[in-house]
N, C-alpha and C positions, 0 to 999 in steps of 0.2 A: 502494499500499498503504499508506503513513504514517509514521510514527515510532511509537518505544514512545510518549512522552509523550501519542500522538494517542491509541496503540493504550489506555493506561493511561484517558487521560479518556474514554475513551467505553465501557471495562468499568466506569466507574465513576459512570455518570451526568451525568457532568460536562461533557458537549457534547451534555444536550438540558434544559435549560431550564426546559419543562414537566414534567420527571418528578425535578428538582433542586431541595430547596427550602434544602437550605441557602446559593441566593445568598440569598432572599429576605431580607424582614427578618421578624423574631418577634412575633409577638402578643406585648402585654403580658398577665402573669401574671395569672390569673385567683384571685383569694382562696379557699383550701378551708379552711374549722375544720374541726380532728374531728372531729362529731359531720357533716361532711357523705360519713363513709364507711363501709364499710362496713366489721362489725369484722374478719372471716369472710376477708377476699378485700383488702379493703385500695384498693378500686375505689369509688368513688363511690358514694350509694347511689341508687338507678333513680333518684324523685322530684328530687332537685339534681341530675342527669345535667338529666336531660328539661328543667329549668327555667335550667341554663346554653347547655345549648344551643340552646333559642331566646337568648337573648340574644345567643349567637355568631352565628347565623343572621343576626340582625338589623344586624351587621355590613359582616362579609366574609365570601369568599364558601369553603367547603370541602366537605370529605365523613361522611357518617354511613355505619359498617358495624353490622350489626346479627352477629353473631358466637352459635353456637348449635349443641352439640352436636349429633352424627349420629341416626335413631334407633337405631344398632348402637353405638354409644357409649354409653348412655341407659342400655341394660338392662344394662350393665355396676355400675352405680352402685347403683341399684336394693337396699333392702330393705338396708342395713349405713348409719345413718346417720352413723361414719364414714369409710365409707369417698365416701359425699358428699361432704360437709366437708375430705376432701382431695382430689378430682377436681375443686372446686370452687378450693380451693387453686392446684392445679397449674394449670388451667384459665386463672384469672389474671393468673400469673407469666409462663405463655407467650406471655401475651398482652401483655402490660406491656413485656416482650423485647421484640417485631417493632415499638416504635413510640418515637416521641419521646415525652421528658419533658414536654415543653409538651401534647404532642395528650391528650387527658381519657376514661380507659378509666374508665366506669361497669359496675356489674351491675346489670340492668334487673332481671330475673326467674329463679328455678331455675337453671339454666344456662345462658342466655344476657345477656350482656357487648353494650356497645354501645362505643366506637369513635369520638370526634370527632374527623375530624382537618384542621385548623384552617390553614386557606391550600391547602390539595390542592386537585390538577384531577383531573381520570381516573385520568390514566397514574399520577399517586401512589398513587391509590386504589388502581389493580390491582395495585401494586408491594405495599402495606401488605397487601392481603389478601391477595396468595398469600404475602407475609413471615410473618405468623396462622397461615395453614396451616399452613406448615411449621417454623416453630418449635413447634406444637402437637404436629406429626407427631414432630420430636425429642421428645416429652416421654412420658417410661415412667411405666408406674400399674402398681400391683401392687396383683394383686386376689385372691383364695381357688383362682385358675384358674392363677396365674401373673402373670406379664408383659403388657400391652396397651400399644398404643397409643391415644391418645382422637383424637378423628376429625371435626373442625368441619366445619359450610357458612357461609360467610358473603356475604352482601348488605349491598348500597349506597345509598345514589343520594350523585351530586358535587349542586351546590347552587351556586345562586350570591349575593352579600348584598342582603340586604332579602327575598328570595326569603319570603313566608308561604306556602309550600308547606304539608302537612302530609310531615315528612321521612320521622317512624317509617313512618308507613303507604308510604311508597315504598318504603322500605329492605329490611321486611317482607315486599312483592312479592317481590322483589329476591331473599332468602333463601328465600322458599318454590321460586321457579324455583332455584335453585340445588341448591335437595334434590331437587328434580325433573329435575334437568341431569343425564342420562348423565358420570361423565367428570367432571365439571367444578363444582370446589366452591364458587366462588366466582362471583358477580351482582352486576354494583353501573349502576348506571343513572343519567344523567346527566341533570338538571331541572336549567332557566334558566328 
């Protein structure tokens, strides 16, 4: 059965070295200038995010996650521009709450965000994708019809260092798979 300490270690993920990044050395901080940030969401602008992702991909392994609102949630924000801006801000906040401070969050376009999990293996990417979905589920959004929830799908690709693959395309394909999979909100592929 084990001791309470064993149970607590299993519960917090500390016994699984592949799923616990706290034991790994943190990557060096990336210099981000105020002009690199989207003023509405506080996330990196799409083009700056892509440049940083390419540089990180050459240095170390990690994972790229693409987060996009589902079709049902996308319809909730159509019409009123204030509602659209509020949905973007809430979505960005929910995503940031689910990742480490040194992971990169970018606003790609529309309601699509990207997260670069620096040094993350497949089990961590799966866990973070689930945490992002849960964080967005916990976010309440007020519309003309009352309170509703935002919904997202997450697609991702795990990569090795120096891997020259088109990571965004791989993550986009995984996002499409997550959107079409019944009952599954995220889909992560491993590309080595």
